[in-house]
C-alpha positions as CSV (number, residue, x, y, z in Angstrom):
1,M,80.9,91.8,-12.8
2,S,78.8,89.7,-10.4
3,I,75.0,90.2,-10.1
4,I,75.4,91.1,-6.4
5,F,78.0,93.7,-7.1
6,K,75.9,95.2,-9.9
7,L,72.9,95.4,-7.5
8,F,75.1,97.0,-4.8
9,L,76.2,99.7,-7.3
10,S,72.7,100.3,-8.3
11,I,71.6,100.8,-4.7
12,L,74.4,103.2,-4.1
13,L,73.5,105.3,-7.1
14,F,69.9,105.1,-6.1
15,V,70.4,106.2,-2.5
16,G,72.5,109.2,-3.7
17,T,69.6,110.5,-5.7
18,S,66.7,109.6,-3.5
19,S,67.0,112.8,-1.5
20,V,65.9,114.9,-4.5
21,A,63.4,112.5,-6.1
22,K,60.0,111.6,-4.5
23,A,59.9,108.3,-6.2
24,D,62.6,106.4,-8.2
25,L,63.2,103.0,-9.7
26,V,66.5,101.4,-10.4
27,T,66.8,98.0,-12.3
28,D,69.5,95.9,-13.8
29,L,69.8,92.7,-15.8
30,S,72.0,89.7,-15.4
31,E,72.7,89.8,-19.1
32,R,72.1,92.4,-21.9
33,R,73.0,90.1,-24.8
34,I,71.8,86.5,-25.4
35,D,73.6,84.5,-28.1
36,I,71.7,81.9,-30.0
37,N,73.4,79.0,-31.8
38,S,72.3,75.7,-33.3
39,T,72.2,74.1,-29.8
40,F,70.2,76.9,-28.2
41,T,67.4,75.5,-26.0
42,G,66.2,78.7,-24.3
43,A,67.5,81.1,-21.7
44,S,66.5,82.6,-18.4
45,L,67.2,86.3,-17.6
46,L,67.4,87.7,-14.0
47,L,66.0,91.2,-13.5
48,F,66.6,92.8,-10.1
49,G,66.1,96.3,-8.7
50,T,65.0,98.6,-6.0
51,F,62.8,101.6,-5.5
52,T,62.3,104.2,-2.8
53,E,59.9,107.0,-1.9
54,A,59.5,109.4,1.0
55,F,57.9,106.5,2.9
56,D,58.9,102.8,3.2
57,Y,57.7,100.0,1.0
58,D,54.1,98.9,1.8
59,P,53.0,95.6,0.1
60,K,49.4,96.9,0.2
61,R,50.3,100.0,-1.7
62,H,53.3,99.3,-3.9
63,D,53.5,97.0,-6.9
64,I,56.0,96.2,-9.7
65,V,55.1,95.2,-13.2
66,I,57.8,94.0,-15.6
67,T,57.3,93.5,-19.4
68,V,59.6,92.1,-22.0
69,K,58.7,92.8,-25.6
70,G,60.4,91.4,-28.7
71,P,60.7,92.9,-32.1
72,N,57.4,93.4,-34.1
73,K,56.6,90.9,-36.8
74,P,53.7,90.5,-39.3
75,M,51.1,87.8,-38.8
76,I,48.3,86.4,-40.9
77,L,45.3,84.4,-39.5
78,R,42.8,82.6,-41.6
79,K,39.4,81.0,-40.9
80,K,37.6,78.5,-43.1
81,A,34.2,79.1,-44.5
82,K,31.9,77.0,-46.7
83,K,31.7,78.5,-50.2
84,G,30.1,76.6,-53.1
85,G,29.9,73.4,-51.0
86,I,33.7,73.5,-50.3
87,W,35.4,74.5,-47.1
88,I,38.2,77.1,-48.0
89,N,40.3,79.6,-46.1
90,Y,38.0,82.5,-46.8
91,F,38.1,84.9,-43.8
92,R,41.4,86.5,-42.8
93,E,43.0,89.0,-40.5
94,E,46.4,90.4,-41.3
95,Y,48.5,92.2,-38.7
96,M,51.2,94.4,-40.0
97,E,53.1,94.1,-36.7
98,I,52.6,92.4,-33.4
99,P,55.2,91.6,-30.7
100,S,57.0,88.4,-31.6
101,Y,57.6,87.8,-27.9
102,Y,55.8,89.3,-24.9
103,S,56.2,88.4,-21.2
104,V,54.6,90.2,-18.3
105,L,55.5,89.6,-14.7
106,S,53.9,91.3,-11.7
107,S,54.0,91.3,-7.9
108,R,50.2,90.6,-8.0
109,P,47.6,89.8,-10.6
110,L,47.3,92.8,-12.9
111,E,43.6,93.3,-12.2
112,D,44.5,93.6,-8.5
113,I,47.1,96.3,-9.2
114,S,45.3,98.8,-11.3
115,D,42.1,99.4,-13.4
116,K,41.7,98.4,-17.1
117,P,42.1,102.0,-18.5
118,T,45.5,102.3,-16.8
119,L,46.6,98.8,-17.9
120,G,45.5,99.6,-21.4
121,K,47.3,103.0,-21.5
122,Y,50.6,101.3,-20.8
123,G,49.8,98.0,-22.7
124,L,50.3,95.8,-19.7
125,G,49.1,92.3,-20.2
126,T,48.3,90.3,-23.3
127,S,44.7,91.6,-23.3
128,F,46.0,95.2,-23.8
129,L,48.7,94.6,-26.4
130,F,48.4,96.8,-29.5
131,F,48.0,94.8,-32.7
132,N,48.3,96.8,-35.9
133,P,45.8,95.3,-38.4
134,N,45.9,95.9,-42.2
135,L,42.4,97.2,-42.8
136,N,42.8,96.9,-46.5
137,R,43.5,93.2,-46.5
138,Q,41.2,91.9,-43.8
139,R,38.1,90.0,-44.5
140,L,35.9,89.4,-41.4
141,P,32.5,87.7,-41.1
142,D,31.1,90.5,-39.0
143,E,32.2,93.6,-37.1
144,K,32.9,91.8,-33.9
145,A,35.0,89.1,-35.4
146,W,38.2,91.2,-35.0
147,L,38.2,90.2,-31.3
148,D,38.0,86.5,-32.1
149,F,41.0,86.8,-34.4
150,R,42.9,88.8,-31.9
151,N,42.2,86.3,-29.1
152,A,43.3,83.5,-31.5
153,A,46.6,85.3,-32.2
154,V,47.3,85.5,-28.5
155,R,46.3,81.9,-27.9
156,L,48.7,80.7,-30.7
157,K,51.5,82.7,-29.3
158,K,50.9,81.3,-25.8
159,E,50.9,77.8,-27.2
160,E,54.4,78.5,-28.7
161,K,55.4,79.9,-25.2
162,L,56.1,83.3,-26.8
163,Y,53.4,85.1,-24.8
164,I,53.7,84.6,-21.1
165,D,51.6,85.9,-18.2
166,Q,53.3,85.5,-14.8
167,P,51.2,87.0,-12.0
168,N,53.2,86.9,-8.8
169,G,56.3,86.6,-11.0
170,V,58.0,89.5,-9.2
171,K,59.2,88.7,-5.8
172,F,60.1,91.3,-3.1
173,V,63.2,90.2,-1.2
174,G,63.6,93.2,1.1
175,N,62.4,96.8,1.7
176,G,61.9,97.9,-1.8
177,L,64.2,95.2,-3.3
178,F,62.7,92.9,-5.9
179,R,63.7,90.3,-8.5
180,A,62.2,88.4,-11.3
181,N,63.2,85.6,-13.8
182,V,62.2,86.0,-17.4
183,D,62.2,82.8,-19.5
184,F,62.9,82.7,-23.3
185,P,62.0,79.6,-25.3
186,A,64.2,78.1,-28.0
187,N,62.0,79.6,-30.8
188,V,62.5,83.3,-30.0
189,D,63.4,85.7,-32.8
190,V,66.6,87.6,-33.0
191,G,66.6,91.3,-32.6
192,K,66.2,94.1,-30.0
193,Y,64.1,93.4,-27.0
194,E,62.8,96.0,-24.6
195,V,62.6,95.3,-20.8
196,S,60.3,97.7,-19.0
197,A,59.7,98.1,-15.2
198,Y,56.7,100.0,-13.8
199,L,56.3,101.1,-10.2
200,F,52.7,101.4,-9.0
201,R,51.4,103.0,-5.8
202,D,47.7,102.7,-4.9
203,G,46.9,101.6,-8.5
204,N,48.7,104.6,-10.1
205,M,51.8,104.2,-12.2
206,I,54.3,106.6,-10.7
207,F,57.7,105.6,-12.3
208,E,59.0,103.5,-15.2
209,E,62.3,102.4,-16.5
210,H,63.3,100.8,-19.9
211,S,66.3,98.8,-20.8
212,P,67.3,97.0,-24.1
213,I,68.6,93.5,-24.5
214,T,69.8,91.9,-27.7
215,M,69.1,88.4,-29.1
216,S,71.7,87.5,-31.7
217,K,72.8,84.4,-33.6
218,F,76.4,83.4,-33.9
219,G,78.4,80.4,-35.3
220,F,78.7,78.8,-38.7
221,S,74.9,78.4,-39.2
222,N,74.5,82.2,-38.8
223,Q,77.4,82.9,-41.2
224,L,75.8,80.6,-43.7
225,T,72.4,82.3,-43.3
226,Q,73.9,85.7,-43.7
227,F,75.8,84.6,-46.8
228,A,72.7,83.2,-48.4
229,H,70.8,86.4,-47.7
230,N,73.5,88.8,-48.9
231,Y,74.6,86.7,-51.9
232,P,71.6,84.6,-53.0
233,W,72.9,83.8,-56.5
234,T,76.3,82.8,-55.4
235,H,74.8,80.7,-52.6
236,G,72.4,79.0,-55.1
237,F,75.2,78.2,-57.5
238,A,77.4,76.8,-54.8
239,A,74.5,74.6,-53.5
240,V,74.0,73.2,-57.0
241,L,77.8,72.5,-57.4
242,F,77.8,70.8,-54.0
243,A,74.8,68.7,-54.9
244,L,76.4,67.6,-58.2
245,F,79.7,66.8,-56.5
246,S,77.9,64.8,-53.7
247,G,76.0,62.8,-56.3
248,W,79.2,62.1,-58.3
249,L,81.1,61.1,-55.2
250,A,78.3,58.7,-54.1
251,A,78.2,57.1,-57.5
252,V,81.9,56.5,-57.5
253,V,81.9,55.0,-54.0
254,F,78.9,52.7,-54.6
255,K,80.3,51.7,-58.0
256,R,83.6,50.5,-56.4
257,K,81.6,48.4,-53.9
């Protein structure tokens, strides 16, 4: 099904329900499953949609914010300190779960769309992402150091292109019609991703919609990984046999030469 046809169906459904809803938001994705193989170099996902209210779209009053959040993963950060004349990794912050991937796209910069309490309520923007620290395992130099560690975690993710801020990344192409391109780097994790779209009016969030997408591996490399995970002893024994056979074969070939 083409993207244009899917958008046309979405608009038809949307128009049919707009008479009973004061505000509504309909979105769709160019793909809901992205396959990753050994030659995967990244992917781009098209999100498109439309919204309506009792009055027409006003660029000064309406805004769209889109977020894409990957599966949560643990993360450990360490900071060196001089102990006994030796620099060692002494301070640490351990997060039990943070989004492995996070992208936020908006029709304007977030600070121009709404205030900080509203952005924080919905976790919009890397500054308002919720990180779950392990309080029992953290060792901080002072009470305010948690913010330095948090900023460092965001900075490292951005350097890996796993955290992305795209102000003006949502483009309006008509009266309430919009589109956005979400980019995924080659080092994204597999799993379930959540795509969320938020409709703002005069700085207030009035409607939201959530859609899942899946990142999955396929091919021989994935089958080998799954086999090693499910049958570790068999995989290890087979690897040893393969190494012995390879060594014997190499010895035979070079001996003949």
